[in-house]
C-alpha positions as CSV (number, residue, x, y, z in Angstrom):
1,X,0.0,0.0,0.0
2,X,2.8,2.4,0.9
3,X,4.6,1.6,-2.4
4,X,1.4,2.4,-4.4
5,X,1.0,5.8,-2.6
6,X,4.6,6.6,-3.2
7,X,4.1,5.9,-7.0
8,X,1.1,8.2,-7.1
9,X,3.0,10.9,-5.3
10,X,6.0,10.6,-7.6
11,X,3.7,10.6,-10.7
12,X,1.9,13.7,-9.4
13,X,5.2,15.5,-8.8
14,X,6.6,14.6,-12.2
15,X,3.4,15.8,-13.9
16,X,3.5,19.1,-12.0
17,X,7.1,19.7,-12.7
18,X,6.6,19.0,-16.4
19,X,3.8,21.5,-16.5
20,X,5.6,24.1,-14.5
21,X,7.1,25.4,-17.7
22,X,3.6,26.1,-19.0
23,X,2.4,27.7,-15.7
24,X,2.1,31.4,-14.8
25,X,1.5,32.7,-11.3
26,X,-2.0,31.5,-11.6
27,X,-0.9,27.9,-11.9
28,X,-2.0,25.3,-14.4
29,X,-5.2,24.5,-12.5
30,X,-6.6,27.9,-13.5
31,X,-5.8,27.5,-17.2
32,X,-8.9,26.8,-19.2
33,X,-7.1,24.8,-21.9
34,X,-7.4,21.0,-21.7
35,X,-4.2,19.3,-20.6
36,X,-3.7,18.0,-24.2
37,X,-3.9,21.5,-25.6
38,X,-1.4,22.8,-23.0
39,X,1.0,20.0,-24.0
40,X,0.4,20.7,-27.7
41,X,0.9,24.5,-27.2
42,X,4.1,24.0,-25.2
43,X,5.5,21.6,-27.9
44,X,4.5,24.1,-30.7
45,X,6.2,26.9,-28.9
46,X,9.3,24.8,-28.6
47,X,9.3,23.8,-32.2
48,X,8.8,27.4,-33.4
49,X,11.7,28.5,-31.2
50,X,13.9,25.8,-32.5
51,X,13.0,26.7,-36.1
52,X,13.8,30.3,-35.5
53,X,17.2,29.5,-33.9
54,X,18.0,27.2,-36.8
55,X,17.5,30.1,-39.2
56,X,19.9,32.2,-37.1
57,X,17.4,34.4,-35.2
58,X,19.3,34.0,-32.0
59,X,20.6,37.5,-31.6
60,X,17.3,39.2,-32.0
61,X,16.5,41.3,-28.9
62,X,13.8,39.8,-26.8
63,X,12.1,37.7,-29.5
64,X,9.5,35.6,-27.6
65,X,7.2,32.9,-28.8
66,X,3.8,32.1,-27.3
67,X,1.2,29.5,-28.5
68,X,-2.5,29.1,-27.7
69,X,-4.7,26.6,-29.6
70,X,-2.3,26.5,-32.6
71,X,-2.0,30.3,-32.8
72,X,1.5,31.5,-32.5
73,X,2.3,35.0,-31.2
74,X,5.8,36.5,-31.9
75,X,6.9,39.6,-30.0
76,X,10.2,41.4,-29.9
77,X,12.6,43.8,-31.6
78,X,13.3,42.4,-35.1
79,X,14.7,44.5,-37.9
80,X,12.1,45.2,-40.4
81,X,13.9,43.5,-43.2
82,X,13.7,40.2,-41.3
83,X,10.0,40.3,-40.4
84,X,8.8,38.3,-43.4
85,X,11.5,35.6,-42.8
86,X,10.6,35.2,-39.1
87,X,6.9,34.8,-40.0
88,X,7.6,32.5,-42.9
89,X,9.8,30.3,-40.6
90,X,7.1,30.1,-37.9
91,X,4.4,29.4,-40.5
92,X,6.5,26.5,-41.8
93,X,6.3,24.6,-38.5
94,X,3.9,21.7,-38.4
95,X,0.8,22.5,-36.3
96,X,0.9,26.3,-36.7
97,X,-2.5,27.5,-37.7
98,X,-1.9,31.3,-37.6
99,X,1.0,33.6,-36.8
100,X,0.5,37.0,-35.2
101,X,3.4,39.4,-34.7
102,X,4.0,42.4,-32.4
103,X,7.2,44.1,-33.3
104,X,8.6,46.7,-30.9
105,X,10.4,49.7,-32.3
106,X,14.0,49.5,-31.0
107,X,14.6,51.5,-27.8
108,X,17.4,51.4,-25.3
109,X,16.5,48.3,-23.3
110,X,16.3,48.5,-19.5
111,X,16.4,44.8,-18.6
112,X,16.4,45.4,-14.8
113,X,13.5,47.9,-15.1
114,X,11.5,45.6,-17.3
115,X,12.0,42.7,-14.9
116,X,10.7,44.9,-12.0
117,X,7.8,46.0,-14.1
118,X,7.0,42.4,-15.0
119,X,7.0,41.4,-11.4
120,X,4.6,44.3,-10.5
121,X,2.4,43.4,-13.5
122,X,2.1,39.8,-12.5
123,X,1.3,40.8,-8.9
124,X,-1.4,43.1,-10.2
125,X,-2.8,40.5,-12.5
126,X,-3.0,37.8,-9.8
127,X,-4.7,40.2,-7.4
128,X,-7.1,41.9,-9.9
129,X,-10.8,41.2,-9.3
130,X,-12.2,39.0,-12.0
131,X,-8.8,37.8,-13.3
132,X,-8.7,34.2,-12.0
133,X,-9.7,31.8,-14.6
134,X,-7.3,32.1,-17.6
135,X,-3.7,31.9,-18.5
136,X,-2.3,35.4,-19.2
137,X,1.2,35.8,-20.3
138,X,3.0,39.1,-20.7
139,X,6.0,40.6,-22.5
140,X,7.6,43.8,-21.2
141,X,9.9,45.7,-23.4
142,X,11.1,49.2,-22.3
143,X,8.0,49.6,-20.3
144,X,5.7,48.6,-23.2
145,X,3.5,45.7,-22.2
146,X,1.9,43.0,-24.4
147,X,-0.7,40.8,-22.9
148,X,-1.2,37.3,-24.5
149,X,-3.4,34.4,-23.7
150,X,-6.9,33.2,-23.3
151,X,-9.5,35.0,-21.2
152,X,-12.5,33.4,-19.7
153,X,-14.8,36.4,-20.4
154,X,-14.9,39.9,-21.8
155,X,-15.0,41.2,-18.2
156,X,-11.8,39.2,-17.4
157,X,-10.1,40.5,-20.5
158,X,-11.0,44.1,-19.5
159,X,-9.9,43.6,-15.9
160,X,-6.5,42.3,-17.1
161,X,-5.9,45.3,-19.4
162,X,-6.9,47.6,-16.6
163,X,-4.6,45.9,-14.1
164,X,-1.7,46.2,-16.6
165,X,-2.4,49.9,-17.3
166,X,-2.4,50.6,-13.5
167,X,1.0,49.0,-13.1
168,X,3.8,51.4,-12.1
169,X,6.3,51.9,-14.9
170,X,4.1,50.7,-17.7
171,X,4.2,53.1,-20.7
172,X,1.7,51.3,-23.0
173,X,-0.4,48.2,-23.0
174,X,-1.4,46.1,-26.1
175,X,-3.8,43.2,-25.5
176,X,-3.8,40.1,-27.7
177,X,-6.1,38.3,-25.2
178,X,-8.9,36.4,-26.7
179,X,-11.7,34.2,-25.6
180,X,-11.5,30.6,-26.8
181,X,-14.7,30.7,-28.8
182,X,-13.8,34.0,-30.5
183,X,-11.6,35.1,-33.2
184,X,-8.4,36.1,-31.5
185,X,-8.0,39.9,-31.0
186,X,-4.9,40.2,-33.2
187,X,-7.1,39.6,-36.2
188,X,-8.9,42.7,-35.1
189,X,-7.3,45.9,-34.0
190,X,-5.3,45.3,-30.8
191,X,-6.5,47.1,-27.7
192,X,-3.8,49.7,-26.8
């Protein structure tokens, strides 16, 4: 009996540690995506990142990859002449349904300041009323915030944007949050 309990405990710990890479401060339990979709999105994010590195996009400042339900979001500072190649590379990865980009104009990066803003932002998102049932990721670049992920409702989406706008040090907020049953916001005008 003890052996069986130990196996269940070990399996649970391995599962949690494997999903920790997908988790935000909300934890996996609050993510509305089924576990299979979480796994697929994580794998897709990894494949796109590998494909971009294989094409030499390793020196690009703060290029990040996020994936939700086969939709890939690329954010960062990428020279304009490389935009098309980055998108083409991402679109060439098996499982990618759509690629959405958010390119930041190059500014003098303040990595320490951005890290502090990101911590304050995550704290504000976790404590915001109505922001409890979805996975929300963020990218901070020179005080410019991009929100990414799947919201549980329009009210939650609005509450997340409001929390980001009220975070000390944030200069601008662009939301690419969408509800699972809707067309993702990037296909419409982003909320800034």
